[in-house]
N, C-alpha and C positions, 0 to 999 in steps of 0.2 A: 200660479204654482204648476200647473200642468205644463206650461210652456218651459219651465226649468227642468222638469223631468224628462220632457221630449228632448231638450238639448243635451241633457246627461246621457240619455240613452243612445242619441246619435254619436257622441263622443266615445261613448263605451264601444258602440258597434265598429266605429272606425279603427279603434285600437285593437280589438279582437281581429279584425280583418288584416291589419298590419302584422299581427303576430302570426295569423295562419300562413300569409304570404311570404313571411321570412324578411320583410323589409325592416323591422325593428331591430333585428340583430345585424343587419348589414349596415345600419346606420352608425353602429358604434365602431370606431376605428380602433384596431388593436396594432400595437407596435409590432414590428417584425420580429420573429422569434430569435433569429440569427442575424447579426449584422457585422460587416467588416470594418475594422478600425485600423488605425496605424500600428497598434499594438497587437493586432490579430484579431481572431473571432471572438465575439461577444454574444452571450445568450441572455434573453430576457427572462427575468424571475417574476412570475406573476403575483406571488404572494407578498415580495417585497417591493414591487414595482420599480425595479432598477435592472440595469445591465451589469452582468458580471462575465468575466473571461470564462469562454466555453471550454473548460478542461476538467479533468477529473480531481483536481485540486478545489475546485469551486462547486462541482455537481457530483452527485452519486451516479453511478453507471445504471442505465435503464435500457435494456435491449428492446423494450416494446416501442419506445419513442422513435421518431424519424432521426432525432439527432444523436441518439445512443446515451443521452444524458437524462437525468431526472428533469421534471418541470420546474421545481423549486430548487433554489441554491441550497448548499449544505447549511448556510448559516440560518436561513429560514425553516429549513426542516428540523434542524436542532432546536430552534425556539419554538416550533409547533409542538414537538414532543414533549418539551419540558412543561408546556402548559397543560397538556393531557395528563402529566403525572401530578400536577397541582389539584387537577379535578379530582384524581383518585384519592389524594391526601383528604382533601374537603369532604369526599363521601365517607372516607373512613372515620373522619371526627363526627359523622351523624350516626355512627354505629352504637347502640345501646346494649349493654351486657348486663343482664340480670342474673343474680346469683341466689338461688333458692336453698342452698346448703343447709341454712340456718332454719328455713321455713318448710321442712318437709311436708306438713300437712296442708299448708296453702298451696304448694306445688302439686299435690295430689288432686286438691279441689279444682284447680285450674286445668289440669290434664282431663278430669272427669267432666268438666263443664265444656271443654274443647271437643271431646267426643260427641257430647249431645248437640253441639252447635255447628258440628261438620267444620271445625278449624283445627288447626295445629295448636299445640300449646303455646308456642311462641305468638301465634295471631290472637289467641285467646287472651294472653296477657297484654298485648298492645290494645285490643279491644277495651279490656277492663280499665287500662290507664286513660284511654281516650274518654270513656264513659264518665271517669271520675272528674276528668278535666272539664268536660262539658257541664257537668252539674255544678262544679265550682264557678264557671263562668256563668251559668244561668242564676245562680244565687247571687252573684255579684251585681248582674244587671237588674235583678228584681229589688235588691237593697238599694241601688241607684235610683230606682224610679219611685220607690217609697219615701225618700228624703225629700222634703220640700226643697224648692230651689233657692229660697231665701236664707235657709238655715246654714 
């Protein structure tokens, strides 16, 4: 067993040394950023992993880059930003709104408990909900354990 551990340590040490010396990154070949073709210059899009004509029709302008064009093509940037909006929509679906307008006394109790527990009323309401769900779960587990397996 110790022999395997020693071998693993050696391999990890070699990889660490490769990383420190920069040889790991040098072993990975990247395609040239710009290439000349019969149709003109093409620029590599690392996101889509393809070449696209190097012009403002296919890339956004970026004064900070060597080429003056963004690294991702317009198509990939548009695709990436639409995925971000999907994430926002998914997060919005997870929002829970509680309306206490009918339960004035309950809301006042929650606010008073929140002050005692150093929480906001919203956090206190979430804590109460989580406690109720935990109690329900524990009750279910207890009931399952008490039922004989053959029944």
